[in-house]
N, CA, C and O atoms as a Tinker XYZ file with bonds, in Angstrom:
   300  protein
     1  N    -20.254000   -2.649000   -1.737000    73     2
     2  CA   -19.867000   -3.044000   -0.397000    64     1     3
     3  C    -18.887000   -4.209000   -0.458000    63     2     4     5
     4  O    -18.937000   -5.046000   -1.360000    81     3
     5  N    -18.014000   -4.236000    0.509000    73     3     6
     6  CA   -17.063000   -5.327000    0.620000    64     5     7
     7  C    -17.532000   -6.309000    1.679000    63     6     8     9
     8  O    -18.158000   -5.928000    2.668000    81     7
     9  N    -17.221000   -7.576000    1.458000    73     7    10
    10  CA   -17.518000   -8.574000    2.468000    64     9    11
    11  C    -16.502000   -8.450000    3.588000    63    10    12    13
    12  O    -15.495000   -7.757000    3.446000    81    11
    13  N    -16.761000   -9.107000    4.679000    73    11    14
    14  CA   -15.839000   -9.101000    5.815000    64    13    15
    15  C    -14.467000   -9.641000    5.392000    63    14    16    17
    16  O    -13.429000   -9.115000    5.792000    81    15
    17  N    -14.485000  -10.690000    4.585000    73    15    18
    18  CA   -13.239000  -11.290000    4.121000    64    17    19
    19  C    -12.463000  -10.351000    3.201000    63    18    20    21
    20  O    -11.239000  -10.256000    3.287000    81    19
    21  N    -13.179000   -9.667000    2.327000    73    19    22
    22  CA   -12.525000   -8.717000    1.429000    64    21    23
    23  C    -11.912000   -7.556000    2.201000    63    22    24    25
    24  O    -10.811000   -7.107000    1.885000    81    23
    25  N    -12.614000   -7.080000    3.196000    73    23    26
    26  CA   -12.082000   -5.999000    4.039000    64    25    27
    27  C    -10.816000   -6.448000    4.753000    63    26    28    29
    28  O     -9.868000   -5.673000    4.886000    81    27
    29  N    -10.795000   -7.682000    5.209000    73    27    30
    30  CA    -9.622000   -8.212000    5.901000    64    29    31
    31  C     -8.422000   -8.302000    4.957000    63    30    32    33
    32  O     -7.297000   -7.984000    5.345000    81    31
    33  N     -8.662000   -8.731000    3.730000    73    31    34
    34  CA    -7.580000   -8.800000    2.743000    64    33    35
    35  C     -7.023000   -7.406000    2.485000    63    34    36    37
    36  O     -5.806000   -7.219000    2.468000    81    35
    37  N     -7.892000   -6.437000    2.287000    73    35    38
    38  CA    -7.440000   -5.057000    2.070000    64    37    39
    39  C     -6.639000   -4.545000    3.256000    63    38    40    41
    40  O     -5.608000   -3.896000    3.078000    81    39
    41  N     -7.104000   -4.832000    4.454000    73    39    42
    42  CA    -6.419000   -4.388000    5.672000    64    41    43
    43  C     -5.012000   -4.985000    5.749000    63    42    44    45
    44  O     -4.050000   -4.278000    6.048000    81    43
    45  N     -4.896000   -6.275000    5.482000    73    43    46
    46  CA    -3.592000   -6.933000    5.531000    64    45    47
    47  C     -2.664000   -6.373000    4.463000    63    46    48    49
    48  O     -1.482000   -6.145000    4.720000    81    47
    49  N     -3.190000   -6.153000    3.279000    73    47    50
    50  CA    -2.380000   -5.610000    2.190000    64    49    51
    51  C     -1.877000   -4.206000    2.515000    63    50    52    53
    52  O     -0.717000   -3.886000    2.257000    81    51
    53  N     -2.735000   -3.378000    3.073000    73    51    54
    54  CA    -2.322000   -2.031000    3.479000    64    53    55
    55  C     -1.243000   -2.122000    4.558000    63    54    56    57
    56  O     -0.256000   -1.388000    4.506000    81    55
    57  N     -1.419000   -3.001000    5.519000    73    55    58
    58  CA    -0.426000   -3.169000    6.583000    64    57    59
    59  C      0.915000   -3.622000    6.010000    63    58    60    61
    60  O      1.969000   -3.164000    6.453000    81    59
    61  N      0.876000   -4.516000    5.031000    73    59    62
    62  CA     2.103000   -5.000000    4.396000    64    61    63
    63  C      2.834000   -3.871000    3.690000    63    62    64    65
    64  O      4.054000   -3.754000    3.806000    81    63
    65  N      2.106000   -3.045000    2.963000    73    63    66
    66  CA     2.726000   -1.934000    2.233000    64    65    67
    67  C      3.255000   -0.885000    3.208000    63    66    68    69
    68  O      4.339000   -0.339000    3.000000    81    67
    69  N      2.518000   -0.605000    4.244000    73    67    70
    70  CA     2.967000    0.366000    5.251000    64    69    71
    71  C      4.225000   -0.146000    5.945000    63    70    72    73
    72  O      5.156000    0.621000    6.190000    81    71
    73  N      4.256000   -1.432000    6.260000    73    71    74
    74  CA     5.436000   -2.037000    6.891000    64    73    75
    75  C      6.641000   -1.932000    5.963000    63    74    76    77
    76  O      7.741000   -1.613000    6.414000    81    75
    77  N      6.448000   -2.195000    4.686000    73    75    78
    78  CA     7.520000   -2.081000    3.695000    64    77    79
    79  C      8.046000   -0.647000    3.640000    63    78    80    81
    80  O      9.256000   -0.423000    3.587000    81    79
    81  N      7.142000    0.305000    3.652000    73    79    82
    82  CA     7.541000    1.724000    3.641000    64    81    83
    83  C      8.387000    2.053000    4.861000    63    82    84    85
    84  O      9.423000    2.710000    4.754000    81    83
    85  N      7.934000    1.591000    6.021000    73    83    86
    86  CA     8.654000    1.901000    7.257000    64    85    87
    87  C      9.987000    1.158000    7.350000    63    86    88    89
    88  O     10.964000    1.701000    7.866000    81    87
    89  N     10.032000   -0.075000    6.855000    73    87    90
    90  CA    11.292000   -0.827000    6.851000    64    89    91
    91  C     12.351000   -0.118000    6.011000    63    90    92    93
    92  O     13.547000   -0.209000    6.287000    81    91
    93  N     11.892000    0.583000    4.991000    73    91    94
    94  CA    12.806000    1.355000    4.147000    64    93    95
    95  C     13.045000    2.757000    4.697000    63    94    96    97
    96  O     13.710000    3.582000    4.071000    81    95
    97  N     12.486000    3.008000    5.884000    73    95    98
    98  CA    12.633000    4.297000    6.565000    64    97    99
    99  C     12.164000    5.462000    5.694000    63    98   100   101
   100  O     12.776000    6.530000    5.661000    81    99
   101  N     11.063000    5.220000    4.995000    73    99   102
   102  CA    10.490000    6.259000    4.145000    64   101   103
   103  C      9.259000    6.868000    4.811000    63   102   104   105
   104  O      8.392000    6.161000    5.325000    81   103
   105  N      9.210000    8.171000    4.785000    73   103   106
   106  CA     8.021000    8.881000    5.244000    64   105   107
   107  C      6.934000    8.727000    4.186000    63   106   108   109
   108  O      7.181000    8.228000    3.088000    81   107
   109  N      5.745000    9.156000    4.532000    73   107   110
   110  CA     4.679000    9.157000    3.531000    64   109   111
   111  C      5.044000   10.077000    2.371000    63   110   112   113
   112  O      4.680000    9.809000    1.227000    81   111
   113  N      5.756000   11.152000    2.659000    73   111   114
   114  CA     6.176000   12.077000    1.597000    64   113   115
   115  C      7.113000   11.400000    0.606000    63   114   116   117
   116  O      6.952000   11.541000   -0.606000    81   115
   117  N      8.093000   10.663000    1.125000    73   115   118
   118  CA     9.040000    9.972000    0.247000    64   117   119
   119  C      8.312000    8.900000   -0.561000    63   118   120   121
   120  O      8.532000    8.761000   -1.764000    81   119
   121  N      7.445000    8.145000    0.112000    73   119   122
   122  CA     6.681000    7.105000   -0.568000    64   121   123
   123  C      5.808000    7.721000   -1.660000    63   122   124   125
   124  O      5.684000    7.162000   -2.750000    81   123
   125  N      5.212000    8.858000   -1.369000    73   123   126
   126  CA     4.378000    9.555000   -2.359000    64   125   127
   127  C      5.202000    9.941000   -3.584000    63   126   128   129
   128  O      4.740000    9.793000   -4.715000    81   127
   129  N      6.403000   10.429000   -3.367000    73   127   130
   130  CA     7.276000   10.789000   -4.486000    64   129   131
   131  C      7.648000    9.558000   -5.313000    63   130   132   133
   132  O      7.658000    9.609000   -6.543000    81   131
   133  N      7.955000    8.453000   -4.632000    73   131   134
   134  CA     8.357000    7.230000   -5.324000    64   133   135
   135  C      7.214000    6.611000   -6.126000    63   134   136   137
   136  O      7.452000    5.959000   -7.143000    81   135
   137  N      5.996000    6.807000   -5.682000    73   135   138
   138  CA     4.845000    6.181000   -6.333000    64   137   139
   139  C      4.011000    7.161000   -7.156000    63   138   140   141
   140  O      3.029000    6.773000   -7.789000    81   139
   141  N      4.403000    8.413000   -7.141000    73   139   142
   142  CA     3.693000    9.462000   -7.886000    64   141   143
   143  C      2.249000    9.635000   -7.410000    63   142   144   145
   144  O      1.331000    9.806000   -8.212000    81   143
   145  N      2.072000    9.588000   -6.103000    73   143   146
   146  CA     0.785000    9.893000   -5.479000    64   145   147
   147  C      0.978000   11.085000   -4.555000    63   146   148   149
   148  O      2.100000   11.393000   -4.155000    81   147
   149  N     -0.100000   11.743000   -4.223000    73   147   150
   150  CA    -0.055000   12.811000   -3.225000    64   149   151
   151  C      0.093000   12.182000   -1.842000    63   150   152   153
   152  O     -0.411000   11.084000   -1.606000    81   151
   153  N      0.769000   12.859000   -0.936000    73   151   154
   154  CA     0.935000   12.336000    0.415000    64   153   155
   155  C     -0.414000   12.108000    1.082000    63   154   156   157
   156  O     -0.592000   11.151000    1.835000    81   155
   157  N     -1.353000   12.986000    0.801000    73   155   158
   158  CA    -2.679000   12.865000    1.390000    64   157   159
   159  C     -3.363000   11.565000    0.950000    63   158   160   161
   160  O     -4.093000   10.942000    1.721000    81   159
   161  N     -3.115000   11.174000   -0.284000    73   159   162
   162  CA    -3.677000    9.919000   -0.790000    64   161   163
   163  C     -3.080000    8.734000   -0.026000    63   162   164   165
   164  O     -3.796000    7.810000    0.359000    81   163
   165  N     -1.778000    8.772000    0.187000    73   163   166
   166  CA    -1.090000    7.714000    0.941000    64   165   167
   167  C     -1.694000    7.623000    2.339000    63   166   168   169
   168  O     -2.003000    6.530000    2.813000    81   167
   169  N     -1.862000    8.763000    2.995000    73   167   170
   170  CA    -2.421000    8.791000    4.350000    64   169   171
   171  C     -3.825000    8.202000    4.378000    63   170   172   173
   172  O     -4.172000    7.459000    5.296000    81   171
   173  N     -4.622000    8.529000    3.387000    73   171   174
   174  CA    -6.003000    8.026000    3.347000    64   173   175
   175  C     -6.039000    6.520000    3.120000    63   174   176   177
   176  O     -6.889000    5.833000    3.686000    81   175
   177  N     -5.139000    6.000000    2.308000    73   175   178
   178  CA    -5.074000    4.552000    2.104000    64   177   179
   179  C     -4.635000    3.874000    3.402000    63   178   180   181
   180  O     -5.228000    2.878000    3.818000    81   179
   181  N     -3.602000    4.413000    4.035000    73   179   182
   182  CA    -3.072000    3.793000    5.252000    64   181   183
   183  C     -4.051000    3.840000    6.419000    63   182   184   185
   184  O     -3.979000    2.999000    7.315000    81   183
   185  N     -4.952000    4.798000    6.424000    73   183   186
   186  CA    -5.937000    4.884000    7.504000    64   185   187
   187  C     -7.274000    4.248000    7.137000    63   186   188   189
   188  O     -8.204000    4.237000    7.944000    81   187
   189  N     -7.368000    3.719000    5.919000    73   187   190
   190  CA    -8.584000    3.026000    5.516000    64   189   191
   191  C     -9.682000    3.907000    4.963000    63   190   192   193
   192  O    -10.787000    3.430000    4.701000    81   191
   193  N     -9.396000    5.180000    4.781000    73   191   194
   194  CA   -10.395000    6.086000    4.215000    64   193   195
   195  C    -10.574000    5.801000    2.726000    63   194   196   197
   196  O    -11.683000    5.882000    2.198000    81   195
   197  N     -9.474000    5.468000    2.058000    73   195   198
   198  CA    -9.511000    5.087000    0.636000    64   197   199
   199  C     -9.048000    3.651000    0.515000    63   198   200   201
   200  O     -8.238000    3.179000    1.312000    81   199
   201  N     -9.562000    2.965000   -0.482000    73   199   202
   202  CA    -9.133000    1.600000   -0.741000    64   201   203
   203  C     -7.945000    1.570000   -1.683000    63   202   204   205
   204  O     -7.715000    2.497000   -2.461000    81   203
   205  N     -7.203000    0.490000   -1.594000    73   203   206
   206  CA    -6.114000    0.265000   -2.534000    64   205   207
   207  C     -6.673000    0.036000   -3.926000    63   206   208   209
   208  O     -7.796000   -0.443000   -4.089000    81   207
   209  N     -5.885000    0.381000   -4.916000    73   207   210
   210  CA    -6.228000    0.056000   -6.291000    64   209   211
   211  C     -5.098000   -0.801000   -6.851000    63   210   212   213
   212  O     -4.010000   -0.869000   -6.279000    81   211
   213  N     -5.370000   -1.443000   -7.962000    73   211   214
   214  CA    -4.324000   -2.221000   -8.615000    64   213   215
   215  C     -3.167000   -1.301000   -9.007000    63   214   216   217
   216  O     -2.001000   -1.685000   -8.917000    81   215
   217  N     -3.495000   -0.102000   -9.435000    73   215   218
   218  CA    -2.466000    0.876000   -9.805000    64   217   219
   219  C     -1.552000    1.186000   -8.615000    63   218   220   221
   220  O     -0.336000    1.288000   -8.777000    81   219
   221  N     -2.128000    1.333000   -7.438000    73   219   222
   222  CA    -1.370000    1.608000   -6.218000    64   221   223
   223  C     -0.420000    0.449000   -5.922000    63   222   224   225
   224  O      0.740000    0.659000   -5.569000    81   223
   225  N     -0.921000   -0.769000   -6.070000    73   223   226
   226  CA    -0.116000   -1.961000   -5.812000    64   225   227
   227  C      1.023000   -2.065000   -6.827000    63   226   228   229
   228  O      2.156000   -2.378000   -6.459000    81   227
   229  N      0.726000   -1.806000   -8.095000    73   227   230
   230  CA     1.751000   -1.854000   -9.137000    64   229   231
   231  C      2.828000   -0.808000   -8.872000    63   230   232   233
   232  O      4.019000   -1.105000   -8.956000    81   231
   233  N      2.417000    0.402000   -8.558000    73   231   234
   234  CA     3.396000    1.471000   -8.296000    64   233   235
   235  C      4.266000    1.149000   -7.078000    63   234   236   237
   236  O      5.456000    1.461000   -7.063000    81   235
   237  N      3.678000    0.534000   -6.074000    73   235   238
   238  CA     4.458000    0.133000   -4.894000    64   237   239
   239  C      5.489000   -0.914000   -5.286000    63   238   240   241
   240  O      6.652000   -0.826000   -4.892000    81   239
   241  N      5.068000   -1.888000   -6.049000    73   239   242
   242  CA     5.969000   -2.942000   -6.509000    64   241   243
   243  C      7.148000   -2.359000   -7.296000    63   242   244   245
   244  O      8.295000   -2.754000   -7.088000    81   243
   245  N      6.865000   -1.441000   -8.178000    73   243   246
   246  CA     7.910000   -0.806000   -8.979000    64   245   247
   247  C      8.821000    0.051000   -8.097000    63   246   248   249
   248  O     10.044000   -0.001000   -8.226000    81   247
   249  N      8.229000    0.828000   -7.215000    73   247   250
   250  CA     9.009000    1.738000   -6.367000    64   249   251
   251  C     10.017000    0.994000   -5.495000    63   250   252   253
   252  O     11.125000    1.477000   -5.262000    81   251
   253  N      9.621000   -0.183000   -5.019000    73   251   254
   254  CA    10.501000   -0.951000   -4.129000    64   253   255
   255  C     11.157000   -2.141000   -4.831000    63   254   256   257
   256  O     11.837000   -2.953000   -4.204000    81   255
   257  N     10.940000   -2.224000   -6.137000    73   255   258
   258  CA    11.582000   -3.260000   -6.945000    64   257   259
   259  C     11.356000   -4.665000   -6.379000    63   258   260   261
   260  O     12.289000   -5.451000   -6.217000    81   259
   261  N     10.090000   -4.951000   -6.086000    73   259   262
   262  CA     9.736000   -6.271000   -5.586000    64   261   263
   263  C      8.584000   -6.829000   -6.424000    63   262   264   265
   264  O      7.767000   -6.073000   -6.949000    81   263
   265  N      8.527000   -8.152000   -6.542000    73   263   266
   266  CA     7.409000   -8.739000   -7.290000    64   265   267
   267  C      6.074000   -8.450000   -6.594000    63   266   268   269
   268  O      5.996000   -8.430000   -5.366000    81   267
   269  N      5.050000   -8.231000   -7.376000    73   267   270
   270  CA     3.729000   -7.941000   -6.817000    64   269   271
   271  C      3.280000   -9.043000   -5.866000    63   270   272   273
   272  O      2.693000   -8.765000   -4.820000    81   271
   273  N      3.556000  -10.295000   -6.230000    73   271   274
   274  CA     3.083000  -11.391000   -5.379000    64   273   275
   275  C      3.678000  -11.348000   -3.979000    63   274   276   277
   276  O      3.089000  -11.895000   -3.047000    81   275
   277  N      4.836000  -10.707000   -3.809000    73   275   278
   278  CA     5.419000  -10.567000   -2.463000    64   277   279
   279  C      4.542000   -9.707000   -1.557000    63   278   280   281
   280  O      4.542000   -9.890000   -0.339000    81   279
   281  N      3.803000   -8.781000   -2.135000    73   279   282
   282  CA     2.924000   -7.933000   -1.336000    64   281   283
   283  C      1.737000   -8.722000   -0.785000    63   282   284   285
   284  O      1.102000   -8.300000    0.182000    81   283
   285  N      1.442000   -9.854000   -1.396000    73   283   286
   286  CA     0.295000  -10.665000   -0.999000    64   285   287
   287  C      0.667000  -11.864000   -0.134000    63   286   288   289
   288  O     -0.195000  -12.688000    0.172000    81   287
   289  N      1.928000  -11.978000    0.264000    73   287   290
   290  CA     2.377000  -13.171000    0.969000    64   289   291
   291  C      1.677000  -13.395000    2.307000    63   290   292   293
   292  O      1.569000  -14.539000    2.747000    81   291
   293  N      1.202000  -12.353000    2.958000    73   291   294
   294  CA     0.530000  -12.494000    4.262000    64   293   295
   295  C     -0.980000  -12.579000    4.154000    63   294   296   297
   296  O     -1.671000  -12.705000    5.165000    81   295
   297  N     -1.492000  -12.512000    2.946000    73   295   298
   298  CA    -2.946000  -12.540000    2.741000    64   297   299
   299  C     -3.438000  -13.969000    2.748000    63   298   300
   300  O     -4.634000  -14.211000    2.591000    81   299
């Protein structure tokens, strides 16, 4: 189980990644191709059905060529 604080961090991180995807005008399909995930996996993460993993965060950082710590700036 996650604490309330941990859930909030995950929520903010997901929102940050989703915002980055949308700022780049990428659909979930394009993001899935860039990160080598299935689109369904992306949808489940964005809706909170699945949690983020470190692998997901690393792949996002690589796909958008940004430092990992930038994804945590709003946390």
